[in-house]
BABA-453909 format. One line per 3 residues: number of its first residue (from 0); their letters; for each residue x, y, z of C-alpha. Coordinates in steps of 0.25 Angstrom, whole numbers, plus 5000, padded with zeros to 4 digits. Example, Ala and Ser with C-alpha at 12.3 -4.5 7.8 and 13.67 -1.06 7.14 Angstrom:
<sebas>
0) AS) 5049,4982,5031  5055,4996,5029;
</sebas>
This chain:
<sebas>
0) XXX) 4984,4457,4288  4993,4454,4300  5007,4450,4304;
3) XXX) 5005,4436,4302  4999,4438,4288  5010,4447,4284;
6) XXX) 5021,4437,4289  5014,4426,4281  5012,4435,4269;
9) XXX) 5026,4441,4268  5032,4427,4271  5024,4420,4260;
12) XXX) 5031,4418,4246  5020,4424,4238  5025,4431,4225;
15) XXX) 5021,4445,4223  5027,4455,4213  5040,4460,4218;
18) XXX) 5040,4475,4221  5054,4482,4222  5054,4494,4232;
21) XXX) 5064,4506,4233  5068,4501,4247  5072,4487,4245;
24) XXX) 5067,4476,4255  5082,4474,4260  5083,4489,4263;
27) XXX) 5080,4485,4277  5083,4498,4285  5078,4507,4275;
30) XXX) 5065,4499,4274  5064,4498,4289  5065,4513,4289;
33) XXX) 5054,4515,4280  5045,4506,4288  5047,4512,4301;
36) XXX) 5047,4526,4295  5032,4523,4290  5029,4518,4304;
39) XXX) 5035,4531,4310  5028,4540,4299  5014,4533,4303;
42) XXX) 5016,4535,4318  5022,4549,4317  5011,4553,4307;
45) XXX) 5000,4549,4317  5007,4556,4328  5007,4569,4320;
48) XXX) 4993,4567,4314  4999,4569,4300  4987,4561,4294;
51) XXX) 4976,4565,4303  4970,4552,4309  4977,4543,4300;
54) XXX) 4984,4531,4308  4999,4531,4308  4998,4517,4305;
57) XXX) 4990,4520,4292  5001,4530,4288  5012,4520,4290;
60) XXX) 5005,4509,4282  5001,4519,4270  5015,4524,4270;
63) XXX) 5022,4511,4269  5011,4506,4259  5015,4518,4250;
66) XXX) 5030,4516,4251  5028,4501,4247  5018,4504,4236;
69) XXX) 5028,4515,4229  5040,4505,4230  5048,4511,4241;
72) XXX) 5047,4500,4251  5045,4485,4248  5031,4480,4248;
75) XXX) 5028,4471,4261  5019,4462,4253  5029,4458,4243;
78) XXX) 5033,4444,4247  5044,4442,4236  5053,4452,4244;
81) XXX) 5058,4450,4258  5058,4463,4266  5065,4461,4280;
84) XXX) 5060,4474,4286  5046,4470,4283  5049,4456,4288;
87) XXX) 5055,4462,4301  5042,4470,4304  5033,4458,4302;
90) XXX) 5042,4448,4310  5045,4457,4322  5037,4470,4323;
93) XXX) 5023,4464,4325  5027,4453,4334  5033,4463,4343;
96) XXX) 5023,4474,4341  5011,4466,4346  5017,4463,4360;
99) XXX) 5021,4478,4361  5007,4483,4358  5001,4473,4368;
102) XXX) 5008,4476,4380  4997,4483,4386  4987,4472,4383;
105) XXX) 4977,4470,4394  4968,4457,4391  4957,4462,4401;
108) XXX) 4956,4475,4393  4957,4468,4380  4946,4458,4383;
111) XXX) 4937,4470,4388  4940,4479,4376  4943,4470,4364;
114) XXX) 4930,4463,4363  4925,4472,4352  4937,4471,4344;
117) XXX) 4935,4456,4343  4921,4458,4339  4926,4468,4328;
120) XXX) 4936,4458,4323  4926,4446,4322  4917,4456,4315;
123) XXX) 4929,4460,4305  4931,4445,4302  4916,4443,4299;
126) XXX) 4918,4455,4290  4929,4448,4283  4922,4435,4281;
129) XXX) 4909,4442,4275  4918,4451,4267  4924,4438,4260;
132) XXX) 4910,4433,4257  4907,4447,4250  4920,4447,4243;
135) XXX) 4918,4433,4237  4904,4436,4233  4908,4446,4222;
138) XXX) 4924,4445,4220  4928,4432,4212  4942,4427,4215;
141) XXX) 4940,4415,4207  4938,4400,4213  4947,4404,4225;
144) XXX) 4938,4416,4230  4934,4408,4242  4948,4404,4246;
147) XXX) 4953,4419,4243  4941,4424,4253  4945,4414,4263;
150) XXX) 4960,4418,4264  4956,4432,4264  4947,4430,4276;
153) XXX) 4957,4422,4283  4967,4433,4282  4958,4444,4285;
156) XXX) 4953,4438,4298  4967,4431,4301  4980,4433,4295;
159) XXX) 4991,4427,4286  4991,4414,4293  4976,4413,4290;
162) XXX) 4978,4418,4276  4989,4407,4273  4982,4396,4281;
165) XXX) 4968,4398,4274  4976,4399,4260  4982,4385,4263;
168) XXX) 4969,4379,4269  4962,4383,4256  4973,4379,4247;
171) XXX) 4973,4393,4242  4988,4397,4245  4993,4394,4231;
174) XXX) 4981,4402,4224  4985,4415,4217  4974,4422,4225;
177) XXX) 4981,4418,4238  4994,4427,4235  4985,4438,4229;
180) XXX) 4977,4438,4242  4989,4440,4250  4993,4452,4242;
183) XXX) 4979,4458,4243  4979,4456,4258  4991,4464,4260;
186) XXX) 4986,4475,4252  4971,4476,4256  4974,4473,4271;
189) XXX) 4984,4485,4271  4974,4494,4265  4963,4490,4274;
192) XXX) 4972,4493,4286  4974,4507,4281  4959,4509,4280;
195) XXX) 4957,4503,4294  4966,4514,4300  4958,4525,4293;
198) XXX) 4944,4520,4298  4945,4527,4312  4948,4541,4306;
201) XXX) 4936,4539,4296  4925,4547,4303  4913,4542,4294;
204) XXX) 4915,4528,4299  4914,4531,4313  4899,4529,4314;
207) XXX) 4901,4514,4312  4909,4513,4325  4906,4515,4340;
210) XXX) 4914,4526,4346  4928,4522,4351  4930,4523,4366;
213) XXX) 4945,4524,4364  4954,4536,4364  4959,4543,4351;
216) XXX) 4965,4533,4341  4979,4538,4343  4979,4540,4358;
219) XXX) 4985,4527,4362  4995,4527,4350  5000,4541,4355;
222) XXX) 5001,4536,4369  5009,4524,4364  5018,4532,4355;
225) XXX) 5021,4542,4366  5021,4533,4378  5029,4538,4390;
228) XXX) 5040,4530,4396  5045,4523,4384  5060,4519,4387;
231) XXX) 5070,4510,4381  5068,4501,4392  5053,4499,4389;
234) XXX) 5056,4498,4374  5066,4487,4376  5056,4480,4386;
237) XXX) 5044,4481,4377  5052,4475,4365  5057,4464,4374;
240) XXX) 5044,4460,4378  5038,4461,4365  5049,4453,4359;
243) XXX) 5047,4442,4370  5033,4441,4367  5035,4441,4352;
246) XXX) 5046,4430,4353  5037,4422,4362  5026,4422,4352;
249) XXX) 5035,4419,4340  5041,4407,4348  5028,4401,4353;
252) XXX) 5020,4403,4340  5026,4392,4332  5026,4382,4343;
255) XXX) 5011,4385,4346  5008,4384,4331  5014,4370,4331;
258) XXX) 5007,4366,4343  4993,4370,4338  4997,4366,4323;
261) XXX) 4993,4379,4318  4998,4388,4307  4993,4401,4313;
264) XXX) 5005,4410,4316  5003,4412,4331  5014,4421,4334;
267) XXX) 5006,4435,4334  4996,4428,4342  5006,4423,4353;
270) XXX) 5013,4436,4353  5000,4443,4356  4996,4433,4366;
273) XXX) 5009,4434,4374  5009,4450,4373  4995,4450,4379;
276) XXX) 4999,4440,4390  5011,4448,4393  5003,4461,4394;
279) XXX) 4993,4455,4403  5003,4446,4412  5013,4458,4414;
282) XXX) 5004,4471,4412  5012,4479,4422  5026,4475,4416;
285) XXX) 5022,4478,4402  5014,4491,4406  5026,4500,4406;
288) XXX) 5030,4495,4392  5016,4497,4386  5019,4511,4379;
291) XXX) 5033,4507,4375  5028,4494,4369  5016,4500,4362;
294) XXX) 5024,4510,4355  5034,4501,4350  5023,4491,4346;
297) XXX) 5015,4501,4339  5027,4506,4331  5030,4492,4327;
300) XXX) 5016,4491,4322  5017,4503,4313  5030,4497,4307;
303) XXX) 5023,4484,4304  5011,4492,4298  5021,4500,4289;
306) XXX) 5026,4486,4283  5011,4482,4281  5009,4495,4273;
309) XXX) 5021,4491,4265  5013,4478,4261  5004,4485,4251;
312) XXX) 5007,4480,4237  4998,4486,4227  5005,4478,4215;
315) XXX) 5001,4465,4221  4986,4469,4221  4987,4474,4207;
318) XXX) 4993,4460,4202  4983,4452,4209  4971,4459,4204;
321) XXX) 4959,4466,4212  4951,4453,4215  4957,4449,4228;
324) XXX) 4959,4464,4232  4944,4466,4230  4941,4453,4238;
327) XXX) 4949,4458,4249  4943,4472,4248  4929,4467,4249;
330) XXX) 4932,4459,4262  4939,4470,4269  4928,4481,4265;
333) XXX) 4917,4472,4270  4924,4469,4282  4926,4484,4286;
336) XXX) 4912,4487,4282  4907,4476,4290  4915,4480,4302;
339) XXX) 4910,4494,4301  4895,4489,4300  4896,4481,4313;
342) XXX) 4904,4491,4321  4893,4498,4327  4885,4486,4330;
345) XXX) 4897,4480,4338  4901,4493,4344  4915,4493,4338;
348) XXX) 4923,4506,4337  4932,4510,4325  4945,4505,4331;
351) XXX) 4939,4491,4334  4934,4490,4320  4946,4494,4314;
354) XXX) 4956,4486,4322  4948,4474,4321  4947,4475,4306;
357) XXX) 4962,4476,4306  4963,4464,4314  4955,4457,4304;
360) XXX) 4962,4461,4292  4976,4464,4296  4977,4456,4309;
363) XXX) 4983,4459,4323  4996,4466,4318  4988,4477,4312;
366) XXX) 4976,4478,4321  4986,4480,4333  4994,4492,4328;
369) XXX) 4980,4498,4322  4974,4497,4336  4987,4504,4341;
372) XXX) 4988,4515,4331  4973,4519,4333  4975,4520,4348;
375) XXX) 4967,4507,4351  4977,4501,4360  4967,4492,4367;
378) XXX) 4964,4486,4353  4978,4482,4350  4978,4468,4357;
381) XXX) 4963,4465,4353  4967,4469,4339  4978,4458,4340;
384) XXX) 4970,4448,4346  4958,4449,4336  4968,4449,4325;
387) XXX) 4974,4436,4330  4960,4430,4331  4960,4431,4316;
390) XXX) 4972,4421,4315  4964,4411,4322  4951,4412,4314;
393) XXX) 4956,4417,4300  4959,4404,4293  4947,4397,4298;
396) XXX) 4938,4408,4293  4945,4410,4280  4945,4396,4276;
399) XXX) 4930,4395,4280  4927,4406,4271  4935,4400,4260;
402) XXX) 4928,4387,4261  4915,4394,4261  4917,4403,4249;
405) X) 4924,4393,4240;
</sebas>
C-alpha cells in the first residue's frame, strides 16, 4: 500500500460498516495528539531500546492498530467517516517528507549502489505474479477469480491508480469482490509490513542473505535524530524548500497528465524527480540542511505510518469472509519465500530484500521510511524510485494476468 493507493481508497465512496470510536473523527486536536503521540512513543522506545531490536515504526504501527481495533480512535479504512486529521497526514505529510528525506541524494552514488535493489524489486514482482498463479490454482473466488487476481497483482506491483485502472479496464469495479479486495488490501498489507520490520532481527533467516556491508541498522537514524547544528533557520529553510518542491509537483502533475492523456497520478513521481534534481544541482547549498531535513522528514514518516496502523479494520475482514484474505495471503507468502530463495543467488542482503519487498507491496511511501528507520539511508531514494516503477508497470501486468487467468 502506498500514498496514492491510500488517497484513492480513502476518497472512494465504498460502503463499509460504520464503526464508532471513543474519540470522534471531529475531535481534531485530540486525535492529532494521539497520532503524534504514537509516533513519539515509537521513536522514544527505539532510542531507549525498550523492545530490544524492534523497530520504532513497528511499535508506532502496532500501537495505533490496537487503539483503532479497541475503538479508541477512528479506523482509517472506514470510508463512511471523514477524518480531517488522517486527511491532513495523507495530503501533506508525504509530499513534504519525501523531498526532506532526499536532500542528500547523490545520483552518481545511487547508480553505483542501488542496482541490486532494482534487481530485488523485479524479483519481488515476479514472486507476486507466480504467487497469483499458485493462489488461483486452489482458491476459488468464483467466475471472477481471474479479475480478482489481476487487480491484486496490479496493486501489489503498483498502487491505487493501478488498482482502480485495472478494475475499470476489466469492468470489475462494480463487482462485490472489488470492494472486498480493498478491505483485505488494507489489512493484509499492514500486517505484512509489520512482518518485514521483524525480519532483520530474526537470526534464523540470516543464512538466506549475504552479509550486509552497512553500519548497524540504527546508526544513521541515531545520527539523523541527534544531528548537530539544527537551528530554527535550518528548520525554516528545509520546510520552505520541501514545500516549494511539493508545490511544483502538485502544480505540474495535472498538466503533465493531460499532456500524456494518462490517469496515472504523477504527483509523487514529479516530487521525487524535483527533489533529486535539486539535491544534485545544488548539493553544497542543501548540504548544511541535510541533517535537519532528514530528521523532520523521518518524523513525518512516523506520523504517516501511525495513520497507516489505524487502518486495520478486522470487522471488514470478518464480514467479507476468508476467501479473498486467503488469496492475498498465498500471494504474499509465496512472494516472500521466493525472495528468500533467490537472495543468496543474487547476493542480496536482508535490507535490500525487505525494502524492495516493501516497495512491491506498500509502495515508495513505506519503503522510504523503512529504509530510513533501519539506518539504510542510501536506500531511501532507490526505494522511492523502484516503488514508482511499479506505478508504470502495475496496470499492464495486472490486466495481462487477469486476461490470462480468466
